[in-house]
Z-matrix of the N, CA and C atoms (Angstrom, degrees):
N
C 1 1.456
C 2 1.520 1 111.64
N 3 1.317 2 118.13 1 -22.76
C 4 1.456 3 121.00 2 -178.64
C 5 1.518 4 112.32 3 -59.73
N 6 1.334 5 116.36 4 -42.33
C 7 1.461 6 120.34 5 -179.59
C 8 1.523 7 111.08 6 -66.71
N 9 1.332 8 117.14 7 -37.87
C 10 1.468 9 120.54 8 178.81
C 11 1.524 10 110.88 9 -65.89
N 12 1.325 11 116.29 10 -41.81
C 13 1.463 12 119.85 11 178.00
C 14 1.521 13 111.09 12 -64.42
N 15 1.327 14 116.30 13 -38.95
C 16 1.461 15 121.06 14 179.04
C 17 1.523 16 110.49 15 -64.75
N 18 1.329 17 117.46 16 -44.07
C 19 1.466 18 121.96 17 178.86
C 20 1.530 19 110.78 18 -65.34
N 21 1.330 20 115.92 19 -41.75
C 22 1.458 21 120.45 20 178.68
C 23 1.523 22 110.56 21 -63.90
N 24 1.316 23 115.56 22 -42.80
C 25 1.464 24 120.33 23 178.61
C 26 1.532 25 110.64 24 -63.91
N 27 1.332 26 115.64 25 -42.68
C 28 1.469 27 120.88 26 179.10
C 29 1.524 28 109.97 27 -62.76
N 30 1.335 29 116.19 28 -43.42
C 31 1.468 30 121.24 29 179.36
C 32 1.534 31 110.31 30 -61.91
N 33 1.328 32 116.82 31 -41.65
C 34 1.469 33 120.65 32 178.16
C 35 1.521 34 111.59 33 -62.62
N 36 1.326 35 116.35 34 -40.33
C 37 1.470 36 120.50 35 179.06
C 38 1.522 37 110.18 36 -65.22
N 39 1.323 38 116.80 37 -42.97
C 40 1.466 39 120.96 38 179.36
C 41 1.527 40 110.15 39 -62.31
N 42 1.321 41 117.24 40 -44.99
C 43 1.468 42 121.16 41 178.49
C 44 1.532 43 110.88 42 -62.47
N 45 1.323 44 115.84 43 -41.62
C 46 1.475 45 120.33 44 178.90
C 47 1.538 46 110.20 45 -62.26
N 48 1.337 47 116.33 46 -43.04
C 49 1.465 48 120.42 47 178.28
C 50 1.520 49 111.21 48 -61.91
N 51 1.325 50 117.45 49 -43.90
C 52 1.470 51 120.97 50 178.40
C 53 1.522 52 110.72 51 -61.15
N 54 1.317 53 115.31 52 -44.22
C 55 1.460 54 120.48 53 -179.82
C 56 1.530 55 111.03 54 -62.75
N 57 1.326 56 116.17 55 -44.16
C 58 1.469 57 120.07 56 -179.95
C 59 1.526 58 111.67 57 -66.90
N 60 1.331 59 117.29 58 -37.90
C 61 1.467 60 120.34 59 177.08
C 62 1.524 61 110.90 60 -63.73
N 63 1.319 62 116.76 61 -41.14
C 64 1.463 63 120.69 62 177.88
C 65 1.523 64 110.52 63 -63.96
N 66 1.327 65 116.55 64 -45.22
C 67 1.466 66 119.94 65 178.75
C 68 1.521 67 110.92 66 -63.07
N 69 1.332 68 116.83 67 -41.52
C 70 1.474 69 121.37 68 178.31
C 71 1.525 70 110.47 69 -59.15
N 72 1.334 71 116.03 70 -47.43
C 73 1.465 72 121.33 71 -179.59
C 74 1.530 73 110.53 72 -60.72
N 75 1.327 74 117.11 73 -43.89
C 76 1.467 75 121.26 74 179.20
C 77 1.528 76 111.60 75 -64.60
N 78 1.323 77 116.26 76 -40.28
C 79 1.467 78 119.77 77 179.09
C 80 1.526 79 111.29 78 -66.47
N 81 1.327 80 116.93 79 -40.13
C 82 1.470 81 119.86 80 177.70
C 83 1.524 82 111.12 81 -63.45
N 84 1.339 83 116.76 82 -39.40
C 85 1.466 84 119.88 83 176.84
C 86 1.523 85 111.07 84 -64.54
N 87 1.330 86 116.36 85 -41.70
C 88 1.467 87 120.23 86 178.95
C 89 1.526 88 110.78 87 -64.58
N 90 1.322 89 117.04 88 -40.39
C 91 1.469 90 121.10 89 178.33
C 92 1.526 91 109.97 90 -60.70
N 93 1.327 92 117.05 91 -45.00
C 94 1.468 93 120.03 92 179.77
C 95 1.522 94 111.05 93 -62.20
N 96 1.313 95 117.08 94 -41.26
C 97 1.470 96 121.06 95 178.94
C 98 1.527 97 110.55 96 -64.39
N 99 1.335 98 116.54 97 -42.62
C 100 1.468 99 120.37 98 178.90
C 101 1.529 100 111.35 99 -65.78
N 102 1.329 101 117.29 100 -36.68
C 103 1.474 102 120.57 101 176.76
C 104 1.525 103 110.39 102 -63.33
N 105 1.337 104 116.13 103 -41.51
C 106 1.468 105 119.92 104 178.00
C 107 1.522 106 110.77 105 -62.82
N 108 1.335 107 116.23 106 -42.29
C 109 1.461 108 120.11 107 179.27
C 110 1.527 109 110.97 108 -64.44
N 111 1.326 110 117.17 109 -41.35
C 112 1.463 111 121.33 110 179.68
C 113 1.526 112 110.04 111 -64.77
N 114 1.328 113 116.57 112 -42.02
C 115 1.460 114 120.81 113 178.87
C 116 1.527 115 110.75 114 -63.08
N 117 1.306 116 116.55 115 -41.54
C 118 1.462 117 121.39 116 178.66
C 119 1.528 118 110.89 117 -63.08
N 120 1.336 119 116.50 118 -43.41
C 121 1.462 120 120.21 119 178.44
C 122 1.522 121 110.99 120 -64.19
N 123 1.323 122 116.92 121 -40.79
C 124 1.465 123 121.11 122 179.92
C 125 1.533 124 110.37 123 -62.96
N 126 1.326 125 116.49 124 -42.84
C 127 1.468 126 120.00 125 179.23
C 128 1.527 127 110.93 126 -64.60
N 129 1.330 128 116.25 127 -41.37
C 130 1.466 129 119.97 128 179.03
C 131 1.528 130 110.03 129 -63.71
N 132 1.314 131 117.08 130 -41.54
C 133 1.463 132 121.03 131 178.73
C 134 1.526 133 111.13 132 -66.14
N 135 1.326 134 117.31 133 -40.22
C 136 1.471 135 120.78 134 176.23
C 137 1.528 136 110.43 135 -59.61
N 138 1.320 137 116.54 136 -43.32
C 139 1.468 138 120.41 137 179.10
C 140 1.528 139 110.88 138 -63.59
N 141 1.325 140 116.23 139 -42.75
C 142 1.461 141 119.99 140 179.73
C 143 1.523 142 111.00 141 -63.74
N 144 1.330 143 116.90 142 -43.63
C 145 1.461 144 121.01 143 179.33
C 146 1.533 145 109.84 144 -62.87
N 147 1.315 146 116.47 145 -41.02
C 148 1.463 147 120.51 146 178.67
C 149 1.531 148 110.94 147 -61.95
N 150 1.330 149 116.63 148 -43.57
C 151 1.472 150 120.03 149 178.48
C 152 1.524 151 110.88 150 -64.88
N 153 1.319 152 116.94 151 -39.80
C 154 1.467 153 120.05 152 178.86
C 155 1.527 154 111.10 153 -65.46
N 156 1.331 155 117.08 154 -38.80
C 157 1.476 156 119.91 155 176.43
C 158 1.523 157 110.90 156 -61.98
N 159 1.339 158 115.08 157 -42.11
C 160 1.466 159 118.98 158 178.40
C 161 1.523 160 110.59 159 -64.64
N 162 1.318 161 117.27 160 -38.63
C 163 1.457 162 120.49 161 178.65
C 164 1.521 163 110.96 162 -64.66
N 165 1.341 164 116.47 163 -42.03
C 166 1.474 165 120.67 164 177.16
C 167 1.521 166 109.64 165 -61.84
N 168 1.312 167 116.48 166 -44.23
C 169 1.464 168 121.08 167 179.49
C 170 1.533 169 110.42 168 -60.30
N 171 1.329 170 116.43 169 -46.31
C 172 1.466 171 120.85 170 -179.88
C 173 1.517 172 111.66 171 -63.44
N 174 1.320 173 116.65 172 -42.82
C 175 1.463 174 119.88 173 179.54
C 176 1.526 175 111.51 174 -65.20
N 177 1.319 176 116.74 175 -38.46
C 178 1.470 177 119.37 176 177.61
C 179 1.523 178 111.10 177 -64.07
N 180 1.327 179 115.65 178 -41.67
C 181 1.471 180 119.48 179 178.06
C 182 1.525 181 109.37 180 -64.83
N 183 1.319 182 116.64 181 -43.77
C 184 1.453 183 121.71 182 179.82
C 185 1.527 184 111.65 183 -60.23
N 186 1.323 185 116.05 184 -39.01
C 187 1.460 186 120.62 185 -179.13
C 188 1.521 187 113.01 186 -85.88
N 189 1.316 188 117.08 187 -0.88
C 190 1.455 189 120.69 188 176.86
C 191 1.510 190 114.10 189 81.26
N 192 1.300 191 117.72 190 17.82
C 193 1.464 192 120.22 191 177.75
C 194 1.520 193 107.94 192 -70.88
N 195 1.311 194 115.59 193 137.29
C 196 1.469 195 119.14 194 -179.30
C 197 1.521 196 109.98 195 -94.18
N 198 1.321 197 116.05 196 149.22
C 199 1.460 198 124.92 197 177.40
C 200 1.526 199 112.56 198 48.06
N 201 1.309 200 116.45 199 70.68
C 202 1.466 201 118.15 200 179.27
C 203 1.523 202 111.85 201 -62.80
N 204 1.317 203 115.26 202 138.58
C 205 1.458 204 121.06 203 179.05
C 206 1.525 205 108.00 204 -104.24
N 207 1.321 206 116.99 205 107.81
C 208 1.458 207 120.69 206 -176.31
C 209 1.521 208 112.76 207 -75.62
N 210 1.319 209 117.66 208 -29.69
C 211 1.462 210 119.73 209 -175.00
C 212 1.514 211 112.97 210 -95.15
N 213 1.319 212 117.43 211 6.35
C 214 1.455 213 118.20 212 -177.63
C 215 1.514 214 110.77 213 -75.14
N 216 1.318 215 115.65 214 144.15
C 217 1.454 216 121.09 215 176.13
C 218 1.519 217 107.73 216 -91.27
N 219 1.323 218 116.94 217 157.51
C 220 1.463 219 118.51 218 176.64
C 221 1.522 220 109.80 219 -56.96
N 222 1.306 221 114.94 220 138.67
C 223 1.454 222 119.32 221 -178.86
C 224 1.530 223 109.60 222 -69.69
N 225 1.305 224 114.96 223 132.36
C 226 1.479 225 120.05 224 179.13
C 227 1.515 226 108.52 225 -95.67
N 228 1.302 227 114.50 226 141.05
C 229 1.455 228 119.44 227 178.90
C 230 1.520 229 108.60 228 -71.25
N 231 1.328 230 115.08 229 137.97
C 232 1.451 231 120.09 230 176.89
C 233 1.523 232 108.89 231 -74.21
N 234 1.301 233 115.67 232 136.84
C 235 1.450 234 120.27 233 177.85
C 236 1.519 235 108.17 234 -81.30
N 237 1.326 236 115.89 235 121.38
C 238 1.472 237 119.95 236 -179.84
C 239 1.517 238 108.82 237 -108.82
N 240 1.326 239 114.40 238 136.08
C 241 1.463 240 119.05 239 179.64
C 242 1.495 241 111.51 240 -92.17
């Protein structure tokens, strides 16, 4: 019976390895797909931010604001105690 148990154990290990390799391959494919989706979202957001900056610039020019600051963040209100 020792040889049968050894063969059965070996077969189980081989099956486990095949299963893990398949799961690994599937996970790597999913990671690549998610990276592509993240990159696409980042590019879309960059485009939107660029358009919003241009809109701010145009509105400042339209309103006669001098020296528009494109990289400025919205001014935060100071917290007063």
